[in-house]
N, C-alpha and C positions, 0 to 999 in steps of 0.2 A: 526600544522603538524610539526613531525619530518624532520629535513633535510636529512637523510638518509635514507627512505623510497623513496623508488620509486614503481610509478603503474605499471611499464611495468615488475616487478618481479614475479606477480603475473598471473595465469595462466585461472582464473575464477571470475567472478562476478555474486554475489547473490542476485537478486534484490527483495524487497518491488515494489508491481506495482501501489497502488491504493493510490497515495500521494508523487509518485516519480515518474512513468511513466505516469500517469492518474491523471488530476486535480480533482479528487473525490471532492473535497470542491464544486466545481462549477456542477460538476452532483449531488451530494446532495442537494444542495440549488436546483437544477432548477427541480428534481424529490418531492420535499417539495411544491412547489407553487401549486398546484392542492387542498391539505389540505389549507393552509393558503388562497387559494383565496374562496374557498369554505365555509371559516368562517370569511370574509372581513378583515383578519389580515394582508394581503402579505405586508402591509409599519409599521408593527405594531413592527417588532422584529429587531433587527441588525444583519446581516450575524454573525458576533461573535457571538452574544447569541445562535442564531438557531445552529450552528455547534460545541459550547461547548455542547448543550443540545443534540446533536445527539452523539458527542462523549462519554460524560456520560452515556448515556443509552447504546449503542454499548458494551461499554467496559464490563460494567456492566453484559449484556444480554451472549455477550461472556463466562466470567467466570462463569455466571450462568448453561448455557447450551453451552459446549465443543462441542458435538457431533452434532450440528445441523446446517444443512449446511445453508451458509450466506443469499441465495436470502431469504430462512425462516426466519433465524434472523431477517433480515433489515423487514417484515412484520410483525414479532413479534413487534419488535421497534417500526415502526409507531403510532401504537394507542397511544404507552406510550410518544410519544414527542407530541402528541394531549392532552395530561392527565398535561405533563409539565407544558406544554402552556397555558393551563387552557380557551383550546378551546372549543367552546359551541358544536360545531359537531364534533364528533368522526368520523373516516374516515369508511367506509364499509371495510369488508373480502376481497372484489374485487379491492377496489383502496388500499389496505397496497399491496395485491397480486401485483399489477402492481409498487408501490414504492421497493418494492425487485426485481422486475425483471428488473429495469432500468441501474443496474450495467453495461451489456455489452455498455451502448449507453453515458456513461460518456466518456469525449472526454480526446485527451492524448494530454501533453503538446505539442505543437508548435515544440520543438526541440528533442522530444524524438526520434521516429521512424529514423532520420538522424543520431543520435546519436548512437543508438543501432548499426544500421548499420557500422559505422564506430568501433564500439568498439568488433563486433564479427567478428573482424578481426584479436584480439590480444586474444579474451577470450572465452571461454566457457559461455554463457549467462545462467543462472539457474533463474527460478522464484520460489519463496518462498512467498505466499500468503494467505491472510485470508481469499479469497474467496474460493466461489467451483465451481468445474470444470464446468460447466455447464455456468457458470457465465465470468471465464475467457476467456473459447474459445471464446463465442461472442466478449469480448474485442479484442482479438489476432483477430479475423477475420476482425474486425470492426475498430475501432482509433488506434489499432497497427498495423494496414497494413498487417497483417501478415508474421510480422517478423520470423522466427525461433527462437525456444529456444530450447536450447540441453535436458532440462529436467524442469519441470512443476511439482512444488509440492502445492498443495493446503492445505488449515485447512480441509480441507473434508478428505483429504488423511491419515492427520497427526491422526486426530481426537481433537486434541485441536488447541488454537487459540491465536497466539503472542499476548503477551509478553512471553507465557510461551518457558524457554528454550530449551523445549523437542522438539521444532519445529527445529531449529537450528541444533540441535542435528541427528536428523532425517534426514537434510538435509546434513548434514555432512557425515554420514554415508552413503548414496544416492552416492555422488559424488565419494566418496573415489573407491566405489565400481564399478561405471558405467564407470568412466572416471579415476581411479588412481592419484584422486584429493586430497591430504590432506590438513588439515585445516589451516594451514602455507602459502596456496597456494589462499587465498581465501577471497575473500573483500564484506562483508556485504555493499549492496548499497541502500540507499535507507532516506527517508526524515523525518520518524518520529524517534524522540528520544524514544518517549514510547515504542513501538510497535517493533524498531529494535534496534538500536543502543546499548538502555542500557542492554536488553537483548543477544544483538551478544558480546557485550563486558565479559558477565558471563559465556560465553564457550571458548572464548578467540581468539574470531577470530578480525583480521584489520575490520576496516569501514570506510567507503567515506560517507558525511553528502550532502546531496542533498538537499540545503537549502531552496529551492521554496519560495523566500522570500514572505511575509504575509499570508503564511501558518498559521494556527490556529489550527489544530489539531494536537495532538502526539507530541507537545513541551514537555520540564522538565528543570525545574529550573537549571540542569548543563547538559551541554551539553558536550557528548563524541563522539569522533571522531578521526582520523585519516588522514584524507583528507578531507578538506570544500570545498564545490563549491554550487554558488546560482542554476545553472543547470545542468545537463547533459550533453547538449553539453559543456559545459566547461572541466567539467574532461575528455570528448574525446578529447577536443585542448590540456589539459593537455599530457595525453598520447602519444597522434604526438607529442609535442614538446620534449617529452622526447628519442621518439624514432627518 
């Protein structure tokens, strides 16, 4: 991190949600359990292998069908996971639909809600998420405890999925039009190097890497960031220390 950068000099945080605010890896593994148990394979695969398979198939499906709502995309990926794992019993359409609808129950990280409430004292809080509007609404009403965001933008609103730079360009147009916030006043705040930090740099954004130690999905060999914190709570601590 460059020593001249100050968190307090910025006006808006743009969040990735799933992986940054919400523990999507735990959520996904929990949602995969019925499929694995139905195939007597609950102990057959490591979490790392399951999440790697999921991440590869999700990214490929997002590139192939960029306008497909996320819950439907997850339902589409679900039988692909079974096939990739060579499971004997494929999921039923109803089981795949349940997998797609699981997003709203994925848990928030323990520090998330308090950190958001601390950060909103200084920043506009904006969501730029790869999920659909209905799934995010369920998350916000449940695991995120109704924390108010100033603007919510989903992949369903944009018509493409991150890491498409167009999602970030869409967000920047919206925040300038609605809040008068320019790109040099925005910090992209996210865990995923793949979905967020690399494309954010392509459009000239500063970024804060919320590492979430042990995270498997979204990592890249080259790590790009301006600030680095293990948790969102540590970022809130750093802001308050500056002030």
